[in-house]
C-alpha positions, 0 to 999 in steps of 0.5 A: 333385895328380898322382902322378909317373908312372914315366917311360920316358925320362930327362932329357937322353936322346936319343929318336926322335919319328916323322916328326920325327927325333932329339930330346932330353928337355930337361925333365920337368915338370907343368902344369895341363890341364883342371883336372888336373896332368899330367906332360910331356916337353919334347922339343927336335928339333934338325933342325927347331929345334922344341920339343914337349911330350908327356904322359908317358902318351901318349909310347908311343902317339905312337911315341916311342922310344929311339935304336937301338943301334949294332948295330941301326943297322948292321942297318938299313944292311945292309938297305938293300943287300939285294935285295927285291921291287920296289915296286908301280907303283900310286902311290896304294898305294905312297905310302900304304904308305910314309906308313904306315911313316913314321908307325910310325917304326921304323928298319927302316920308315924304311930300307924307305922309303929302299930302296923309293923309291931303287929306284923312282927308278932305274926312273922319276923320282919325282913331287914328293910321293914325292921329299919323302917320300924326302928326309924318310925319308933324313934321319931315317935318317941322323940316327938312324944317326949318333946311334947309331953316333957318326958325322957326318951326312956319314959316314952319308950316304956309308955309305948311298950305298955301300949304295944305289948297287949297288941302283940299278945293278941296278934300272937294268939290269932292263928293268922294265915301266912303266905310262905312266899311273903317277906323274903329279904332278897326281894327287898334288894331292888327297893334298898337303893330306891329308899337310900336315894329318897331318904332325904328329899330335896337335900343337897350337901354343902361343902361344910357338911350341912344340908341345904334345901335350895330353891328350884 
């Protein structure tokens, strides 16, 4: 019989699940797994209408964390408008770097992706996969900032736009040298299946449609 572990998160607490978004702990329960009683968090992610079951002992390894404070959310917003080193024109390197940041999932990492890809979009149109990555990161950022600051998604979207627009205007004014062979959509085809396969790390479908992050 499993001894109830000390849990980092509590019932009804809002958390962030990397790559998935803001979720809510709807239940902390135990069930049999390979002959042992294991404690789980049941997490509901509203943006995707998805329920995930995560072993309590694996939550930290999966990067699940508390929603940031209002002060940290404001810091991420301010970071969006700061000058930074333009992203590399090597699309493979840029895409992989941003994908790694998405998996880490801190609010600073997500803000970095949004800033990087918005800046790049003002230099040259983003290919399909990078556009999807940008849209996903932007939605994740908006949802967490809205939760942290008690604002609506529309309000946060306006705040982000106010930070990004001057950044984009500065990028457009710079005549940056662009490699014409960069960012070809067909060159992303070999990455597409890889991304789909890694979109929900460690998640297995239950018969009821829920996702269950089981122990190894």
